[in-house]
mmCIF file of the N, C-alpha and C atoms, coordinates in Angstrom:
data_MODEL
# 
_entry.id   MODEL 
# 
loop_
_atom_site.group_PDB 
_atom_site.id 
_atom_site.type_symbol 
_atom_site.label_atom_id 
_atom_site.label_alt_id 
_atom_site.label_comp_id 
_atom_site.label_asym_id 
_atom_site.label_entity_id 
_atom_site.label_seq_id 
_atom_site.pdbx_PDB_ins_code 
_atom_site.Cartn_x 
_atom_site.Cartn_y 
_atom_site.Cartn_z 
_atom_site.occupancy 
_atom_site.B_iso_or_equiv 
_atom_site.pdbx_formal_charge 
_atom_site.auth_seq_id 
_atom_site.auth_comp_id 
_atom_site.auth_asym_id 
_atom_site.auth_atom_id 
_atom_site.pdbx_PDB_model_num 
ATOM 1   N N  . UNK A 1 1  ? 50.460 -167.464 150.869 1.00 0.00 ? 1  UNK A N  1 
ATOM 2   C CA . UNK A 1 1  ? 49.156 -168.055 151.095 1.00 0.00 ? 1  UNK A CA 1 
ATOM 3   C C  . UNK A 1 1  ? 48.574 -168.479 149.746 1.00 0.00 ? 1  UNK A C  1 
ATOM 4   N N  . UNK A 1 2  ? 47.857 -169.608 149.727 1.00 0.00 ? 2  UNK A N  1 
ATOM 5   C CA . UNK A 1 2  ? 47.242 -170.075 148.496 1.00 0.00 ? 2  UNK A CA 1 
ATOM 6   C C  . UNK A 1 2  ? 45.767 -170.375 148.735 1.00 0.00 ? 2  UNK A C  1 
ATOM 7   N N  . UNK A 1 3  ? 45.000 -170.346 147.666 1.00 0.00 ? 3  UNK A N  1 
ATOM 8   C CA . UNK A 1 3  ? 43.570 -170.615 147.783 1.00 0.00 ? 3  UNK A CA 1 
ATOM 9   C C  . UNK A 1 3  ? 43.326 -172.114 147.934 1.00 0.00 ? 3  UNK A C  1 
ATOM 10  N N  . UNK A 1 4  ? 42.129 -172.443 148.359 1.00 0.00 ? 4  UNK A N  1 
ATOM 11  C CA . UNK A 1 4  ? 41.743 -173.845 148.482 1.00 0.00 ? 4  UNK A CA 1 
ATOM 12  C C  . UNK A 1 4  ? 41.837 -174.536 147.130 1.00 0.00 ? 4  UNK A C  1 
ATOM 13  N N  . UNK A 1 5  ? 41.351 -173.879 146.082 1.00 0.00 ? 5  UNK A N  1 
ATOM 14  C CA . UNK A 1 5  ? 41.399 -174.480 144.748 1.00 0.00 ? 5  UNK A CA 1 
ATOM 15  C C  . UNK A 1 5  ? 42.833 -174.723 144.286 1.00 0.00 ? 5  UNK A C  1 
ATOM 16  N N  . UNK A 1 6  ? 43.746 -173.826 144.599 1.00 0.00 ? 6  UNK A N  1 
ATOM 17  C CA . UNK A 1 6  ? 45.158 -174.035 144.240 1.00 0.00 ? 6  UNK A CA 1 
ATOM 18  C C  . UNK A 1 6  ? 45.733 -175.241 144.980 1.00 0.00 ? 6  UNK A C  1 
ATOM 19  N N  . UNK A 1 7  ? 45.382 -175.376 146.245 1.00 0.00 ? 7  UNK A N  1 
ATOM 20  C CA . UNK A 1 7  ? 45.861 -176.519 147.028 1.00 0.00 ? 7  UNK A CA 1 
ATOM 21  C C  . UNK A 1 7  ? 45.292 -177.827 146.476 1.00 0.00 ? 7  UNK A C  1 
ATOM 22  N N  . UNK A 1 8  ? 44.025 -177.808 146.107 1.00 0.00 ? 8  UNK A N  1 
ATOM 23  C CA . UNK A 1 8  ? 43.404 -178.999 145.520 1.00 0.00 ? 8  UNK A CA 1 
ATOM 24  C C  . UNK A 1 8  ? 44.067 -179.347 144.195 1.00 0.00 ? 8  UNK A C  1 
ATOM 25  N N  . UNK A 1 9  ? 44.358 -178.335 143.379 1.00 0.00 ? 9  UNK A N  1 
ATOM 26  C CA . UNK A 1 9  ? 45.021 -178.571 142.095 1.00 0.00 ? 9  UNK A CA 1 
ATOM 27  C C  . UNK A 1 9  ? 46.389 -179.219 142.311 1.00 0.00 ? 9  UNK A C  1 
ATOM 28  N N  . UNK A 1 10 ? 47.120 -178.774 143.310 1.00 0.00 ? 10 UNK A N  1 
ATOM 29  C CA . UNK A 1 10 ? 48.418 -179.385 143.629 1.00 0.00 ? 10 UNK A CA 1 
ATOM 30  C C  . UNK A 1 10 ? 48.254 -180.865 143.984 1.00 0.00 ? 10 UNK A C  1 
ATOM 31  N N  . UNK A 1 11 ? 47.216 -181.189 144.739 1.00 0.00 ? 11 UNK A N  1 
ATOM 32  C CA . UNK A 1 11 ? 46.972 -182.582 145.123 1.00 0.00 ? 11 UNK A CA 1 
ATOM 33  C C  . UNK A 1 11 ? 46.621 -183.446 143.919 1.00 0.00 ? 11 UNK A C  1 
ATOM 34  N N  . UNK A 1 12 ? 45.879 -182.893 142.974 1.00 0.00 ? 12 UNK A N  1 
ATOM 35  C CA . UNK A 1 12 ? 45.573 -183.633 141.743 1.00 0.00 ? 12 UNK A CA 1 
ATOM 36  C C  . UNK A 1 12 ? 46.857 -183.910 140.973 1.00 0.00 ? 12 UNK A C  1 
ATOM 37  N N  . UNK A 1 13 ? 47.685 -182.884 140.814 1.00 0.00 ? 13 UNK A N  1 
ATOM 38  C CA . UNK A 1 13 ? 48.932 -183.027 140.050 1.00 0.00 ? 13 UNK A CA 1 
ATOM 39  C C  . UNK A 1 13 ? 49.867 -184.055 140.681 1.00 0.00 ? 13 UNK A C  1 
ATOM 40  N N  . UNK A 1 14 ? 49.833 -184.167 142.006 1.00 0.00 ? 14 UNK A N  1 
ATOM 41  C CA . UNK A 1 14 ? 50.656 -185.153 142.708 1.00 0.00 ? 14 UNK A CA 1 
ATOM 42  C C  . UNK A 1 14 ? 50.035 -186.547 142.669 1.00 0.00 ? 14 UNK A C  1 
ATOM 43  N N  . UNK A 1 15 ? 48.775 -186.627 142.244 1.00 0.00 ? 15 UNK A N  1 
ATOM 44  C CA . UNK A 1 15 ? 48.088 -187.912 142.185 1.00 0.00 ? 15 UNK A CA 1 
ATOM 45  C C  . UNK A 1 15 ? 47.555 -188.387 143.522 1.00 0.00 ? 15 UNK A C  1 
ATOM 46  N N  . UNK A 1 16 ? 47.443 -187.478 144.466 1.00 0.00 ? 16 UNK A N  1 
ATOM 47  C CA . UNK A 1 16 ? 47.009 -187.851 145.812 1.00 0.00 ? 16 UNK A CA 1 
ATOM 48  C C  . UNK A 1 16 ? 45.496 -187.907 145.950 1.00 0.00 ? 16 UNK A C  1 
ATOM 49  N N  . UNK A 1 17 ? 44.763 -187.197 145.077 1.00 0.00 ? 17 UNK A N  1 
ATOM 50  C CA . UNK A 1 17 ? 43.306 -187.238 145.110 1.00 0.00 ? 17 UNK A CA 1 
ATOM 51  C C  . UNK A 1 17 ? 42.775 -187.413 143.691 1.00 0.00 ? 17 UNK A C  1 
ATOM 52  N N  . UNK A 1 18 ? 41.557 -187.889 143.595 1.00 0.00 ? 18 UNK A N  1 
ATOM 53  C CA . UNK A 1 18 ? 40.937 -188.085 142.280 1.00 0.00 ? 18 UNK A CA 1 
ATOM 54  C C  . UNK A 1 18 ? 40.283 -186.787 141.809 1.00 0.00 ? 18 UNK A C  1 
ATOM 55  N N  . UNK A 1 19 ? 39.998 -186.745 140.538 1.00 0.00 ? 19 UNK A N  1 
ATOM 56  C CA . UNK A 1 19 ? 39.288 -185.599 139.981 1.00 0.00 ? 19 UNK A CA 1 
ATOM 57  C C  . UNK A 1 19 ? 37.909 -185.435 140.583 1.00 0.00 ? 19 UNK A C  1 
ATOM 58  N N  . UNK A 1 20 ? 37.271 -186.559 140.877 1.00 0.00 ? 20 UNK A N  1 
ATOM 59  C CA . UNK A 1 20 ? 35.944 -186.512 141.486 1.00 0.00 ? 20 UNK A CA 1 
ATOM 60  C C  . UNK A 1 20 ? 36.003 -185.888 142.881 1.00 0.00 ? 20 UNK A C  1 
ATOM 61  N N  . UNK A 1 21 ? 36.985 -186.288 143.678 1.00 0.00 ? 21 UNK A N  1 
ATOM 62  C CA . UNK A 1 21 ? 37.139 -185.702 145.015 1.00 0.00 ? 21 UNK A CA 1 
ATOM 63  C C  . UNK A 1 21 ? 37.457 -184.213 144.925 1.00 0.00 ? 21 UNK A C  1 
ATOM 64  N N  . UNK A 1 22 ? 38.287 -183.854 143.971 1.00 0.00 ? 22 UNK A N  1 
ATOM 65  C CA . UNK A 1 22 ? 38.635 -182.447 143.785 1.00 0.00 ? 22 UNK A CA 1 
ATOM 66  C C  . UNK A 1 22 ? 37.397 -181.632 143.439 1.00 0.00 ? 22 UNK A C  1 
ATOM 67  N N  . UNK A 1 23 ? 36.592 -182.135 142.517 1.00 0.00 ? 23 UNK A N  1 
ATOM 68  C CA . UNK A 1 23 ? 35.390 -181.420 142.079 1.00 0.00 ? 23 UNK A CA 1 
ATOM 69  C C  . UNK A 1 23 ? 34.414 -181.223 143.233 1.00 0.00 ? 23 UNK A C  1 
ATOM 70  N N  . UNK A 1 24 ? 34.250 -182.242 144.044 1.00 0.00 ? 24 UNK A N  1 
ATOM 71  C CA . UNK A 1 24 ? 33.317 -182.165 145.172 1.00 0.00 ? 24 UNK A CA 1 
ATOM 72  C C  . UNK A 1 24 ? 33.745 -181.089 146.171 1.00 0.00 ? 24 UNK A C  1 
ATOM 73  N N  . UNK A 1 25 ? 35.047 -180.925 146.382 1.00 0.00 ? 25 UNK A N  1 
ATOM 74  C CA . UNK A 1 25 ? 35.538 -180.050 147.443 1.00 0.00 ? 25 UNK A CA 1 
ATOM 75  C C  . UNK A 1 25 ? 35.996 -178.670 146.990 1.00 0.00 ? 25 UNK A C  1 
ATOM 76  N N  . UNK A 1 26 ? 36.065 -178.421 145.695 1.00 0.00 ? 26 UNK A N  1 
ATOM 77  C CA . UNK A 1 26 ? 36.582 -177.140 145.210 1.00 0.00 ? 26 UNK A CA 1 
ATOM 78  C C  . UNK A 1 26 ? 35.530 -176.036 145.282 1.00 0.00 ? 26 UNK A C  1 
ATOM 79  N N  . UNK A 1 27 ? 35.991 -174.807 145.093 1.00 0.00 ? 27 UNK A N  1 
ATOM 80  C CA . UNK A 1 27 ? 35.109 -173.646 145.065 1.00 0.00 ? 27 UNK A CA 1 
ATOM 81  C C  . UNK A 1 27 ? 34.670 -173.347 143.632 1.00 0.00 ? 27 UNK A C  1 
ATOM 82  N N  . UNK A 1 28 ? 35.630 -173.250 142.709 1.00 0.00 ? 28 UNK A N  1 
ATOM 83  C CA . UNK A 1 28 ? 35.357 -172.938 141.302 1.00 0.00 ? 28 UNK A CA 1 
ATOM 84  C C  . UNK A 1 28 ? 35.262 -174.239 140.505 1.00 0.00 ? 28 UNK A C  1 
ATOM 85  N N  . UNK A 1 29 ? 34.061 -174.751 140.361 1.00 0.00 ? 29 UNK A N  1 
ATOM 86  C CA . UNK A 1 29 ? 33.839 -176.048 139.708 1.00 0.00 ? 29 UNK A CA 1 
ATOM 87  C C  . UNK A 1 29 ? 34.351 -176.071 138.270 1.00 0.00 ? 29 UNK A C  1 
ATOM 88  N N  . UNK A 1 30 ? 34.315 -174.938 137.573 1.00 0.00 ? 30 UNK A N  1 
ATOM 89  C CA . UNK A 1 30 ? 34.723 -174.908 136.163 1.00 0.00 ? 30 UNK A CA 1 
ATOM 90  C C  . UNK A 1 30 ? 36.191 -175.276 135.970 1.00 0.00 ? 30 UNK A C  1 
ATOM 91  N N  . UNK A 1 31 ? 37.024 -175.040 136.963 1.00 0.00 ? 31 UNK A N  1 
ATOM 92  C CA . UNK A 1 31 ? 38.450 -175.386 136.864 1.00 0.00 ? 31 UNK A CA 1 
ATOM 93  C C  . UNK A 1 31 ? 38.689 -176.890 136.961 1.00 0.00 ? 31 UNK A C  1 
ATOM 94  N N  . UNK A 1 32 ? 37.763 -177.604 137.574 1.00 0.00 ? 32 UNK A N  1 
ATOM 95  C CA . UNK A 1 32 ? 38.001 -179.011 137.891 1.00 0.00 ? 32 UNK A CA 1 
ATOM 96  C C  . UNK A 1 32 ? 37.135 -179.990 137.106 1.00 0.00 ? 32 UNK A C  1 
ATOM 97  N N  . UNK A 1 33 ? 36.192 -179.482 136.317 1.00 0.00 ? 33 UNK A N  1 
ATOM 98  C CA . UNK A 1 33 ? 35.307 -180.368 135.560 1.00 0.00 ? 33 UNK A CA 1 
ATOM 99  C C  . UNK A 1 33 ? 36.099 -181.242 134.589 1.00 0.00 ? 33 UNK A C  1 
ATOM 100 N N  . UNK A 1 34 ? 37.218 -180.749 134.092 1.00 0.00 ? 34 UNK A N  1 
ATOM 101 C CA . UNK A 1 34 ? 38.045 -181.519 133.149 1.00 0.00 ? 34 UNK A CA 1 
ATOM 102 C C  . UNK A 1 34 ? 38.645 -182.778 133.776 1.00 0.00 ? 34 UNK A C  1 
ATOM 103 N N  . UNK A 1 35 ? 38.710 -182.847 135.089 1.00 0.00 ? 35 UNK A N  1 
ATOM 104 C CA . UNK A 1 35 ? 39.314 -183.989 135.769 1.00 0.00 ? 35 UNK A CA 1 
ATOM 105 C C  . UNK A 1 35 ? 38.296 -185.072 136.149 1.00 0.00 ? 35 UNK A C  1 
ATOM 106 N N  . UNK A 1 36 ? 37.021 -184.818 135.896 1.00 0.00 ? 36 UNK A N  1 
ATOM 107 C CA . UNK A 1 36 ? 35.985 -185.790 136.237 1.00 0.00 ? 36 UNK A CA 1 
ATOM 108 C C  . UNK A 1 36 ? 36.012 -186.978 135.290 1.00 0.00 ? 36 UNK A C  1 
ATOM 109 N N  . UNK A 1 37 ? 35.641 -188.134 135.805 1.00 0.00 ? 37 UNK A N  1 
ATOM 110 C CA . UNK A 1 37 ? 35.549 -189.334 134.974 1.00 0.00 ? 37 UNK A CA 1 
ATOM 111 C C  . UNK A 1 37 ? 34.345 -189.252 134.047 1.00 0.00 ? 37 UNK A C  1 
ATOM 112 N N  . UNK A 1 38 ? 33.260 -188.638 134.523 1.00 0.00 ? 38 UNK A N  1 
ATOM 113 C CA . UNK A 1 38 ? 32.087 -188.405 133.683 1.00 0.00 ? 38 UNK A CA 1 
ATOM 114 C C  . UNK A 1 38 ? 31.527 -187.026 134.030 1.00 0.00 ? 38 UNK A C  1 
ATOM 115 N N  . UNK A 1 39 ? 30.851 -186.370 133.094 1.00 0.00 ? 39 UNK A N  1 
ATOM 116 C CA . UNK A 1 39 ? 30.340 -185.017 133.348 1.00 0.00 ? 39 UNK A CA 1 
ATOM 117 C C  . UNK A 1 39 ? 29.362 -184.996 134.519 1.00 0.00 ? 39 UNK A C  1 
ATOM 118 N N  . UNK A 1 40 ? 29.347 -183.897 135.257 1.00 0.00 ? 40 UNK A N  1 
ATOM 119 C CA . UNK A 1 40 ? 28.417 -183.795 136.383 1.00 0.00 ? 40 UNK A CA 1 
ATOM 120 C C  . UNK A 1 40 ? 26.977 -183.690 135.892 1.00 0.00 ? 40 UNK A C  1 
ATOM 121 N N  . UNK A 1 41 ? 26.046 -184.115 136.715 1.00 0.00 ? 41 UNK A N  1 
ATOM 122 C CA . UNK A 1 41 ? 24.633 -183.996 136.398 1.00 0.00 ? 41 UNK A CA 1 
ATOM 123 C C  . UNK A 1 41 ? 24.223 -182.543 136.548 1.00 0.00 ? 41 UNK A C  1 
ATOM 124 N N  . UNK A 1 42 ? 23.510 -182.031 135.558 1.00 0.00 ? 42 UNK A N  1 
ATOM 125 C CA . UNK A 1 42 ? 23.068 -180.637 135.580 1.00 0.00 ? 42 UNK A CA 1 
ATOM 126 C C  . UNK A 1 42 ? 21.638 -180.584 136.104 1.00 0.00 ? 42 UNK A C  1 
ATOM 127 N N  . UNK A 1 43 ? 21.463 -179.998 137.271 1.00 0.00 ? 43 UNK A N  1 
ATOM 128 C CA . UNK A 1 43 ? 20.146 -179.900 137.880 1.00 0.00 ? 43 UNK A CA 1 
ATOM 129 C C  . UNK A 1 43 ? 19.522 -178.519 137.697 1.00 0.00 ? 43 UNK A C  1 
ATOM 130 N N  . UNK A 1 44 ? 20.117 -177.667 136.877 1.00 0.00 ? 44 UNK A N  1 
ATOM 131 C CA . UNK A 1 44 ? 19.614 -176.303 136.732 1.00 0.00 ? 44 UNK A CA 1 
ATOM 132 C C  . UNK A 1 44 ? 18.249 -176.251 136.053 1.00 0.00 ? 44 UNK A C  1 
ATOM 133 N N  . UNK A 1 45 ? 17.895 -177.245 135.240 1.00 0.00 ? 45 UNK A N  1 
ATOM 134 C CA . UNK A 1 45 ? 16.604 -177.258 134.555 1.00 0.00 ? 45 UNK A CA 1 
ATOM 135 C C  . UNK A 1 45 ? 15.506 -177.925 135.372 1.00 0.00 ? 45 UNK A C  1 
ATOM 136 N N  . UNK A 1 46 ? 15.852 -178.476 136.508 1.00 0.00 ? 46 UNK A N  1 
ATOM 137 C CA . UNK A 1 46 ? 14.873 -179.216 137.324 1.00 0.00 ? 46 UNK A CA 1 
ATOM 138 C C  . UNK A 1 46 ? 13.918 -178.282 138.031 1.00 0.00 ? 46 UNK A C  1 
# 
């Protein structure tokens, strides 16, 4: 059995999904931020 994030990482490595799609659907965002085209907007100070 594998985690959702592991499955998403496999899809990125195969080139089947974009980094943006991976980031949107993953659980641990810190693992996938490196694959984004641009950094995510930080709303923590809002």
